[in-house]
NUVEXMAR-288439 format. One record per atom (N, C-alpha, C): residue in one letter; x, y, z. Coordinates in pm, whole numbers, padded with zeros to 5 digits, always signed. Example, Ala and Ser with C-alpha at 12.3 -4.5 7.8 and 13.67 -1.06 7.14 Angstrom:
// NUVEXMAR-288439
A+01319-00569+00780;A+01230-00450+00780;A+01320-00330+00780;S+01285-00225+00708;S+01367-00106+00714;S+01290+00003+00787;
END
This chain:
// NUVEXMAR-288439
M+00086-00119+00000;M+00000+00000+00000;M+00089+00124+00000;Q+00034+00231-00054;Q+00114+00352-00066;Q+00130+00426+00066;K+00238+00503+00074;K+00264+00586+00192;K+00161+00697+00195;L+00104+00721+00313;L+00002+00825+00329;L+00058+00941+00409;N-00015+01049+00411;N+00025+01171+00481;N-00018+01163+00629;F+00034+01062+00697;F+00012+01038+00839;F+00147+00994+00896;P+00163+01003+01028;P+00283+00941+01087;P+00284+00791+01059;S+00399+00727+01076;S+00408+00581+01058;S+00348+00511+01179;Y+00267+00411+01152;Y+00206+00332+01258;Y+00239+00185+01234;S+00228+00107+01339;S+00250-00036+01322;S+00113-00105+01315;F+00096-00183+01210;F-00031-00251+01184;F-00011-00402+01189;R-00117-00474+01216;R-00116-00620+01209;R-00185-00663+01080;F-00118-00750+01006;F-00172-00800+00879;F-00189-00950+00887;K-00279-01000+00801;K-00302-01144+00790;K-00327-01172+00642;N-00276-01285+00596;N-00296-01324+00457;N-00376-01452+00454;S-00492-01449+00389;S-00569-01573+00374;S-00646-01568+00243;E-00649-01683+00176;E-00717-01695+00046;E-00672-01587-00051;N-00541-01563-00053;N-00479-01464-00143;N-00529-01322-00121;K-00582-01295-00002;K-00625-01159+00031;K-00555-01116+00159;V-00509-00992+00159;V-00445-00936+00277;V-00550-00864+00360;S-00548-00888+00490;S-00639-00820+00583;S-00556-00741+00683;I-00617-00638+00738;I-00554-00554+00839;I-00641-00558+00965;F-00577-00560+01081;F-00653-00568+01206;F-00706-00431+01244;D-00836-00424+01271;D-00900-00302+01317;D-00920-00314+01468;S-00848-00232+01544;S-00854-00242+01690;S-00986-00192+01747;I-01064-00118+01669;I-01195-00072+01716;I-01298-00183+01696;R-01303-00240+01577;R-01397-00348+01549;R-01348-00483+01602;K-01221-00488+01643;K-01159-00608+01700;K-01165-00727+01605;K-01134-00701+01478;K-01129-00810+01380;K-01046-00766+01259;F-01007-00865+01178;F-00934-00836+01056;F-01032-00797+00946;I-00994-00695+00870;I-01077-00640+00762;I-00995-00650+00632;I-01059-00689+00522;I-00990-00695+00392;I-00925-00559+00366;L-00799-00562+00327;L-00724-00438+00305;L-00750-00383+00166;T-00831-00278+00161;T-00856-00203+00037;T-00787-00068+00053;P-00773+00008-00054;P-00713+00141-00039;P-00789+00229+00061;E-00923+00223+00061;E-01001+00303+00156;E-00980+00254+00299;E-00971+00123+00318;E-00947+00068+00452;E-00809+00108+00503;W-00712+00115+00413;W-00578+00160+00449;W-00584+00302+00506;V-00661+00389+00443;V-00680+00526+00493;V-00754+00521+00626;R-00863+00445+00634;R-00943+00437+00757;R-00858+00392+00876;Q-00772+00293+00856;Q-00690+00244+00966;Q-00584+00346+01009;H-00534+00423+00915;H-00443+00533+00951;H-00518+00638+01034;V-00642+00667+00996;V-00722+00764+01070;V-00745+00715+01213;V-00779+00587+01229;V-00803+00532+01363;V-00677+00544+01449;H-00562+00508+01393;H-00437+00519+01469;H-00403+00665+01499;Y-00432+00753+01405;Y-00411+00897+01425;Y-00494+00947+01544;L-00621+00906+01549;L-00708+00947+01660;L-00659+00893+01794;L-00616+00768+01794;L-00572+00703+01918;L-00434+00753+01963;E-00340+00759+01870;E-00201+00786+01908;E-00164+00935+01908;E-00216+01011+01813;E-00180+01154+01805;E-00278+01240+01885;K-00406+01211+01871;K-00508+01296+01934;K-00553+01243+02070;K-00510+01121+02104;K-00533+01062+02238;K-00679+01040+02272;F-00762+01011+02171;F-00903+00979+02198;F-00910+00838+02255;P-00995+00816+02356;P-01012+00680+02408;P-01081+00590+02305;K-01034+00467+02297;K-01093+00369+02205;K-01244+00358+02225;S-01288+00371+02349;S-01430+00353+02382;S-01520+00459+02319;L-01464+00573+02276;L-01544+00680+02215;L-01542+00677+02062;I-01470+00581+02004;I-01455+00574+01858;I-01540+00459+01803;N-01609+00485+01693;N-01692+00387+01626;N-01655+00386+01478;V-01650+00269+01416;V-01607+00257+01277;V-01713+00184+01195;E-01742+00241+01077;E-01830+00180+00977;E-01962+00128+01030;K-02050+00219+01058;K-02185+00183+01101;K-02286+00243+01003;V-02405+00183+01001;V-02512+00229+00912;V-02588+00342+00979;L-02624+00443+00900;L-02713+00547+00948;L-02817+00574+00840;M-02927+00634+00879;M-03032+00668+00784;M-03022+00816+00748;V-03016+00845+00618;V-03012+00983+00570;V-03124+00996+00468;N-03224+01077+00500;N-03340+01095+00411;N-03402+00961+00372;G-03413+00870+00468;G-03474+00741+00443;G-03385+00640+00372;L-03261+00677+00343;L-03169+00587+00274;L-03065+00536+00374;R-03028+00408+00357;R-02923+00351+00443;R-02787+00395+00391;K-02710+00463+00473;K-02575+00508+00439;K-02480+00453+00545;R-02353+00454+00517;R-02255+00402+00610;R-02149+00509+00633;Y-02127+00544+00759;Y-02020+00641+00788;Y-01891+00564+00814;D-01778+00633+00797;D-01648+00569+00816;D-01606+00566+00962;V-01592+00683+01023;V-01547+00690+01162;V-01623+00800+01234;V-01663+00770+01359;V-01727+00870+01444;V-01656+00868+01579;V-01635+00987+01635;V-01586+00998+01772;V-01697+01063+01852;Y-01738+00995+01960;Y-01847+01044+02045;Y-01794+01129+02160;N-01880+01217+02207;N-01858+01282+02335;N-01897+01183+02443;S-01854+01205+02566;S-01888+01113+02673;S-02038+01112+02703;N-02112+01217+02661;N-02257+01221+02683;N-02334+01152+02570;G-02264+01096+02470;G-02329+01024+02361;G-02352+01106+02236;S-02335+01239+02243;S-02347+01320+02122;S-02221+01300+02038;I-02226+01343+01914;I-02114+01318+01823;I-02019+01438+01820;F-01894+01410+01851;F-01789+01511+01852;F-01733+01529+01711;L-01705+01417+01642;L-01632+01421+01515;L-01685+01315+01420;L-01713+01356+01296;L-01754+01266+01188;L-01644+01268+01083;I-01598+01149+01043;I-01487+01140+00947;I-01530+01059+00826;E-01501+01112+00709;E-01526+01043+00583;E-01390+01012+00521;C-01365+00883+00493;C-01239+00839+00433;C-01262+00798+00288;K-01171+00839+00204;K-01172+00800+00064;K-01040+00734+00031;A-01037+00654-00075;A-00912+00593-00121;A-00820+00705-00171;P-00687+00683-00164;P-00593+00789-00204;P-00613+00840-00346;E-00661+00755-00436;E-00679+00801-00575;E-00806+00885-00594;V-00892+00889-00493;V-01016+00967-00503;V-00987+01112-00465;K-01014+01201-00558;K-00992+01343-00530;K-01102+01394-00436;I-01063+01482-00345;I-01160+01545-00255;I-01219+01664-00332;T-01347+01654-00361;T-01415+01757-00440;T-01532+01812-00360;Q-01602+01906-00418;Q-01722+01960-00354;Q-01824+01847-00332;A-01832+01754-00426;A-01928+01642-00413;A-01894+01555-00292;T-01765+01529-00269;T-01728+01448-00153;T-01754+01526-00024;F-01734+01656-00029;F-01764+01737+00089;F-01914+01741+00113;D-01994+01750+00006;D-02140+01750+00020;D-02189+01620+00084;Q-02122+01508+00055;Q-02161+01379+00112;Q-02150+01383+00265;I-02038+01429+00318;I-02021+01433+00463;I-02115+01537+00525;A-02140+01646+00452;A-02232+01749+00502;A-02375+01693+00513;R-02416+01610+00415;R-02549+01546+00420;R-02558+01453+00540;Y-02454+01372+00560;Y-02452+01282+00676;Y-02462+01362+00804;N-02394+01476+00807;N-02389+01553+00930;N-02520+01625+00960;M-02607+01641+00862;M-02738+01700+00889;M-02815+01608+00985;T-02791+01477+00972;T-02855+01379+01061;T-02777+01364+01191;M-02644+01363+01180;M-02560+01327+01295;M-02522+01445+01385;E-02515+01564+01327;E-02486+01686+01403;E-02355+01681+01481;A-02247+01638+01414;A-02114+01638+01475;A-02062+01780+01485;E-01985+01805+01589;E-01926+01938+01608;E-01811+01962+01510;F-01736+01853+01477;F-01623+01864+01385;F-01639+01763+01273;L-01582+01796+01156;L-01579+01707+01041;L-01436+01691+00995;M-01404+01570+00947;M-01275+01546+00882;M-01303+01470+00755;L-01242+01514+00647;L-01253+01447+00518;L-01111+01421+00470;T-01079+01296+00437;T-00942+01263+00398;T-00939+01153+00293;N-00839+01161+00207;N-00807+01050+00117;N-00669+00994+00154;G-00623+01028+00274;G-00494+00981+00321;G-00379+01070+00281;L-00400+01146+00175;L-00296+01238+00127;L-00332+01382+00162;N-00459+01415+00146;N-00510+01548+00180;N-00615+01534+00289;H-00602+01617+00392;H-00696+01615+00504;H-00763+01752+00516;Y-00894+01750+00537;Y-00969+01874+00558;Y-01044+01863+00690;F-01037+01967+00771;F-01100+01970+00902;F-01192+02091+00910;C-01309+02071+00966;C-01406+02181+00982;C-01467+02178+01120;Q-01503+02295+01169;Q-01582+02305+01291;Q-01717+02361+01250;M-01822+02296+01296;M-01957+02335+01258;M-02007+02449+01346;D-02088+02535+01285;D-02160+02641+01357;D-02305+02626+01315;F-02380+02544+01390;F-02519+02513+01353;F-02609+02635+01367;E-02581+02718+01464;E-02663+02836+01488;E-02665+02928+01366;N-02547+02947+01306;N-02536+03035+01189;N-02532+02958+01057;E-02554+02826+01065;E-02557+02738+00948;E-02435+02755+00859;K-02317+02744+00920;K-02193+02752+00844;K-02086+02667+00912;Y-01971+02658+00849;Y-01859+02584+00906;Y-01731+02662+00880;T-01633+02636+00964;T-01504+02702+00953;T-01398+02596+00932;F-01313+02615+00830;F-01203+02522+00808;F-01097+02545+00914;L-01037+02436+00961;L-00934+02440+01063;L-00804+02382+01008;E-00693+02420+01069;E-00563+02363+01033;E-00551+02218+01079;N-00615+02187+01193;N-00603+02055+01252;N-00722+02029+01344;L-00732+01908+01394;L-00836+01875+01491;L-00784+01900+01632;P-00873+01932+01724;P-00828+01945+01863;P-00792+01808+01919;K-00701+01806+02016;K-00669+01682+02087;K-00782+01649+02183;Y-00786+01526+02225;Y-00888+01482+02321;Y-00870+01558+02452;N-00982+01606+02502;N-00985+01673+02632;N-01107+01620+02703;H-01088+01537+02803;H-01203+01473+02867;H-01300+01573+02928;K-01254+01696+02954;K-01345+01797+03008;K-01436+01855+02900;S-01382+01866+02777;S-01462+01928+02671;S-01553+01827+02600;I-01523+01699+02610;I-01610+01598+02549;I-01642+01494+02651;
END
C-alpha cells in the first residue's frame, strides 16, 4: 500500500485466500485491506495515538439513515454524553476530494450533528468546525486533541 500523509504506525496484517487483511482495533477483527481501509486504519491510529481519543469513544463503519436511505459512515468519535464530537469520511488515495465528496459528509452531518468534520483521502486532510446556529462551518488547520473535560 502507498505511503500516506500520516505518521508511521505499526499494523497487524493477515494473509488468507490470497487476500491481505488488516486488524481493526476498534472493530476487533481483521478487515480486507482495500485502499479506503488503508486510509481508515491510519485515521483510527491517528485518533488514538496523536489525538489521544479513548478507544471507547470511537466507532467505525456503522449504518445510518439519511433521508430514508441507508448510508454508512467511516469513523465517528463520540462525546462522553453520547453526542457526536467528530464525523470522518475516508476516501481511497486516488479519489480526489471535491465539492461532491464534501457534500456527502455534510449530508450525513445533517442527521448526525457532529461538532467537527474530517474528510481525507490519506494524502489530503480537511478539518471543519460546525456552527449550527449560523448554518456555516469554519475550516481548521487541525483537529483538537482529546480533552475529557470538553467531550
